[in-house]
N, C-alpha and C positions, 0 to 999 in steps of 0.2 A: 445717845439715849440710855444705854446701859453702862453702868460704871464698871471699870476694870476691877478684877479680883485683887483684893489687898494682899493676900498671901499667895503671890504668884508661884512660890516654890511648891505649893500644893496643887496648883492647877494641872488638870489632865487634858489630854488631846480630845478633839471632837470624837474620834474613833473610840477612845476609851470610855467617854461619856455615853456614847451610843450602846456600847456593850453592857454598861450598867443598866440602861433602859431595857435592853433586850432580855437580860438575865434575871431580872427581879420581878416580883409578883404584885406588889402594891405600891401605890404612889399617893401623895396627898395633893388633891386639886384645891387650889385656893382662888376664891372669887371675892367680890365685894357685894354686900347686900344693899337693899334699898335705903337703909339707914347709914350707909357708908362704913359698916363694920366688916372686917375680914371674916370670911367663912371658909374654913379648910375642912375637907372631908376625905378620908381614905377611900380609895377605889382600886378595883382591878383595872388593868389597862393592857393595851398592845401598842408597841412602837413599830412603825413601818413607814418607809418612804418619807422620812422627815416629818412625821406626824404621830400624834398619840390619839388613840381611840378608846373611848370608855362607853359603857352603857348604863342606863338608869331607868327608873320608873318614869312614866309619862308626865308626872307632876311632882313637884317638891321644891325645896329651897335651892338646891343646886341649879335646877333649870331656871327658876325665877331669877337668880343672880346672873346667869349667863345671858338670859334674854334681855336683861336690863343693861349689862355691860359685858361684851364678849371678850374683854381682856382678862386673861387668867395667868396663873403660874402653876407649875406642877413640879413636885419634888419627889425624888426617889432616893432612899438611903439603902445602900447595900449592906453586906455583913460588917459588923463592928466588933471590936475587941478592946476593952478597957486595959490600959497599960498603967497600973497604979504606981509603979516605981518611976515612971516617966511623967506622971501627972498629965497624961494624954490618952489618946486612943488611936487604934487603927480604924480606918473608915474609908468609905467611898460614897459619894453622893453627886447628884445631878439636879440642877434647877433649870427649868424650861419656862420661857415666857412666850405667850402666843395668843392667838385669837381662836375662840371656840365657836363652832357652828353645828347645828343639827343636820344630820344626814337623812336622806330620803331614798326610796327606791333601791336600785341595785347597789349603790354605794353603802347604804345602811345594811343590806343583807350581807354584802362582802365583809364589812367590818364585824358583824356578828359572827360570821364564820371564822374570821381571824381570831376572835376572842375564844370561840369554841375550840379551835385547834390548840391554842396556848394552854387552856385550863382543863380541857376535857377531851384530849385527842383520842383516847380509847373509846369514846362514846359519840363518834361523829354522827352516826345514823340517828340515834336518839336525840342528839343535839339539833340536827337539822329539822326533825319533827317539832321540837320545842320552838325553834325559831319560826317555823311556819305558823304555829298556833298563837304565839305571843307577839308577833311582829308589830301589832297595833298598840300593844301595851308597853312597849319598850322604846326608848329613845336612844339613839347613838350620837355621841358628840365626837367631833374631830377637832383636835387642837392643832392648828397649823403653827409650827414652831417659827418664831421670829428671832429668838436668841436662846442659846443654851450654854451653860457653863458647868464644869464638873471639878470636884476636888477629891483628893485622896491622900491618905497617909498609910503607907503599907509597911 
């Protein structure tokens, strides 16, 4: 179902790809809209237990797309450095394919706490209060990973 990587000399291990997901802050979530156009949007995320978690407003194009078609891709690019004399660059990246679904109840709360810990760990108390107030205005999406590949030139 998923094609093998053409530049296998650049392919990295699953463990290296997971480190890229853990260590970076932004990814691009790509979906397909109702008119079959791709829609890619940068988001904050957390990677844990073979899944990616994101949060968003309770309505919008991202959710419309996911509700229409749960198949998504998610891309993270780590640090890069252009190498002008080599006509190349140092880079690391990961692409994930999976199915997205909305979380409810304890699973939703737990994912919001994971996001809070990643991005605002010095403000856990205030963050927990915000989660309690805004829980009905926020949607949490879990992307269950079906395929992941990573590339790097170091």
